[in-house]
C-alpha positions in Angstrom: 36.5 27.4 -60.4 33.4 24.9 -61.1 33.5 21.3 -60.3 31.2 19.7 -62.9 30.8 15.9 -62.6 30.6 14.3 -66.0 27.5 12.2 -65.2 25.0 12.5 -62.5 24.6 9.5 -60.1 21.3 7.8 -60.6 20.7 6.7 -56.9 22.0 10.0 -54.9 21.4 13.5 -55.1 25.2 14.4 -55.5 25.0 18.3 -56.2 24.1 21.2 -53.8 24.3 24.5 -55.5 25.3 27.1 -52.8 26.0 30.7 -53.0 28.8 32.1 -55.5 28.1 29.3 -57.8 30.2 26.6 -55.9 29.2 23.1 -56.3 29.8 20.6 -53.3 29.5 17.0 -54.4 28.7 14.6 -51.7 30.3 11.3 -52.6 28.2 8.0 -52.7 31.0 6.2 -50.3 30.1 9.1 -47.8 26.2 8.7 -47.9 26.8 4.8 -47.6 28.9 5.0 -44.6 26.2 7.3 -43.0 23.5 4.8 -43.6 25.6 1.8 -42.4 26.3 3.9 -39.1 22.5 4.6 -38.3 21.8 0.9 -39.1 24.4 0.1 -36.8 23.0 2.3 -34.0 19.6 0.6 -34.4 21.0 -2.9 -34.1 23.0 -1.8 -31.0 20.0 -0.4 -29.6 17.7 -3.5 -30.4 19.7 -5.6 -28.4 17.5 -8.8 -29.0 14.2 -6.9 -27.9 11.0 -9.0 -28.3 8.4 -7.3 -30.5 5.1 -9.0 -31.1 3.4 -8.2 -34.3 -0.2 -8.3 -35.3 -1.6 -8.3 -38.7 -3.8 -10.3 -40.9 -1.7 -9.5 -44.1 0.8 -12.5 -44.4 3.1 -10.6 -47.0 3.3 -7.4 -44.9 4.1 -9.7 -41.7 7.2 -10.9 -43.6 8.0 -7.2 -44.4 7.9 -6.7 -40.4 9.7 -9.7 -39.7 12.8 -9.1 -42.2 13.2 -5.2 -41.3 13.1 -5.7 -37.8 15.2 -9.1 -37.6 18.2 -6.9 -39.6 17.9 -4.5 -37.0 18.4 -7.1 -34.0 15.1 -7.8 -32.9 13.2 -10.8 -32.1 9.9 -11.0 -33.9 7.1 -13.0 -33.3 4.2 -12.7 -35.9 0.6 -13.0 -35.3 -2.1 -13.3 -38.2 -4.9 -14.6 -36.3 -6.5 -11.8 -33.4 -7.9 -14.9 -31.4 -4.6 -16.0 -30.7 -3.1 -12.5 -29.2 -4.3 -13.1 -25.5 -3.0 -16.6 -25.1 0.3 -15.7 -27.0 0.9 -12.9 -24.4 0.1 -14.9 -21.4 2.7 -17.4 -22.7 5.4 -15.5 -23.5 6.8 -11.6 -22.5 7.0 -8.9 -25.2 8.4 -5.5 -24.8 6.6 -3.7 -27.8 3.8 -4.9 -29.8 2.6 -3.6 -33.2 -1.2 -3.7 -34.1 -2.9 -3.1 -37.2 -6.6 -2.2 -36.9 -8.9 -3.6 -39.5 -8.8 -7.3 -39.1 -11.0 -10.2 -39.0 -12.4 -11.6 -36.0 -11.2 -8.7 -33.3 -10.6 -5.3 -34.7 -7.5 -3.8 -33.5 -9.4 -1.1 -31.6 -11.2 -3.5 -29.9 -8.0 -5.9 -28.9 -6.1 -2.8 -27.8 -7.9 -2.5 -24.5 -7.7 -6.0 -23.9 -4.2 -6.1 -24.5 -3.6 -3.3 -22.0 -5.9 -5.0 -19.5 -3.5 -8.1 -19.6 -0.4 -6.1 -19.9 -0.5 -2.8 -18.8 3.1 -1.7 -19.0 3.2 -3.3 -22.7 3.7 -0.3 -25.6 1.3 -0.9 -28.2 1.7 0.8 -31.6 -0.8 1.3 -33.9 0.0 0.6 -37.6 -2.7 1.2 -40.2 -4.0 2.6 -43.1 -7.0 3.8 -41.2 -4.7 5.8 -38.5 -5.0 9.7 -38.8 -4.3 12.9 -36.8 -8.1 13.0 -36.4 -8.8 9.9 -34.4 -5.4 10.2 -32.7 -6.8 11.5 -29.5 -9.5 8.1 -29.5 -6.6 5.8 -30.4 -4.1 7.1 -27.5 -7.2 7.0 -25.0 -7.5 3.4 -25.8 -3.7 2.9 -24.5 -2.0 3.2 -28.0 1.6 4.5 -27.6 2.1 5.6 -30.9 0.2 5.8 -34.2 1.8 5.0 -37.4 -0.3 5.4 -40.9 0.2 2.7 -43.8 2.3 2.6 -46.0 4.9 3.3 -43.5 8.7 4.6 -43.5 11.0 1.7 -42.2 13.0 4.9 -40.5 9.5 6.2 -38.6 8.7 2.4 -37.6 12.2 1.7 -36.3 12.2 5.3 -34.5 8.9 4.7 -32.7 9.8 1.3 -31.5 13.0 2.7 -30.2 11.3 5.1 -28.4 8.9 2.6 -27.0 11.5 0.7 -25.6 13.1 3.8 -24.0 9.8 4.0 -22.0 10.1 0.5 -21.1 13.4 1.3 -19.0 11.2 3.2 -16.7 10.2 1.5 -13.6 7.1 3.5 -12.9 3.9 1.6 -14.0 -0.1 1.6 -14.1 -1.5 -0.2 -11.1 -4.7 -2.0 -12.3 -6.0 -3.0 -9.0 -5.6 -1.6 -5.2 -4.7 -5.4 -4.0 -1.6 -5.4 -2.1 -1.1 -8.9 -3.4 -1.9 -7.8 -7.1 0.3 -4.8 -6.7 3.4 -6.8 -5.4 3.0 -9.0 -8.3 2.6 -6.3 -10.9 5.7 -4.9 -9.4 7.7 -7.8 -9.2 6.8 -8.9 -12.9 8.3 -5.2 -13.8 11.2 -5.7 -12.0 12.0 -9.2 -13.5 11.4 -8.0 -17.1 13.6 -5.0 -16.7 16.3 -7.2 -15.5 15.9 -9.7 -17.8 16.0 -7.2 -20.6 19.0 -5.6 -19.2 21.0 -8.7 -19.1 19.9 -10.0 -22.4 17.6 -12.5 -21.0 20.4 -14.1 -18.9 18.9 -15.6 -15.6 22.2 -15.7 -13.7 23.2 -12.3 -14.6 19.4 -11.2 -14.1 19.4 -12.8 -10.6 22.6 -11.2 -9.7 21.3 -7.9 -10.6 18.1 -8.3 -8.7 20.2 -9.5 -5.7 18.5 -13.1 -5.5 19.3 -16.5 -6.1 18.6 -17.9 -9.8 16.7 -20.5 -7.9 14.6 -17.6 -6.6 14.2 -15.7 -10.2 12.9 -19.0 -11.2 10.5 -19.4 -8.5 9.1 -16.1 -9.3 9.1 -16.3 -13.1 7.0 -19.6 -12.9 4.5 -18.1 -10.2 4.1 -14.9 -12.4 3.4 -16.9 -15.3 6.5 -15.5 -17.2 8.0 -17.3 -20.0 10.0 -16.5 -23.1 
């Protein structure tokens, strides 16, 4: 016996023909539930993580902000490349999305400066100029990932999620052999990791670190960490 729906759906591929002529109909509600579950997993995974988006296209910044905010991310956009480094000095971020072709400072020139200032910050290049031929060069500059424009929302969210997973690891890149600089870099990494794990709650982060809240605040000020 063959199951023949009266009319195909306009939005969903509703039939898959299998061996023997049987037809399996995938109901639209089932697909909706799968999409809803995936979106829910992204929201739970994001946990208010702070993302900096650097792009001179104001309309595209709106797309980034809407997409990431819907999945629970705290988004800061920056269309002016000259303001990126001051912004990174003033606030703590967990992932950065960076365009390449921009007025002022191009992304390939800005990326090494970002990595020098924040060596543990994953930077994802998102640009129409990204291609496999230059992938090695972009990675040598410090790019965590490369996404070509126009981009898939799913690929963007997956790459950001992988970058955040990398942030959970304590190992880091030392920028100096100075004991004082190494200590400050390690303390910064520990403090930011504790704050992320406690959803930026200072009391809980202090408990996780085994110090008083006063001590935590003192080190946040000393290391110039604000959020």
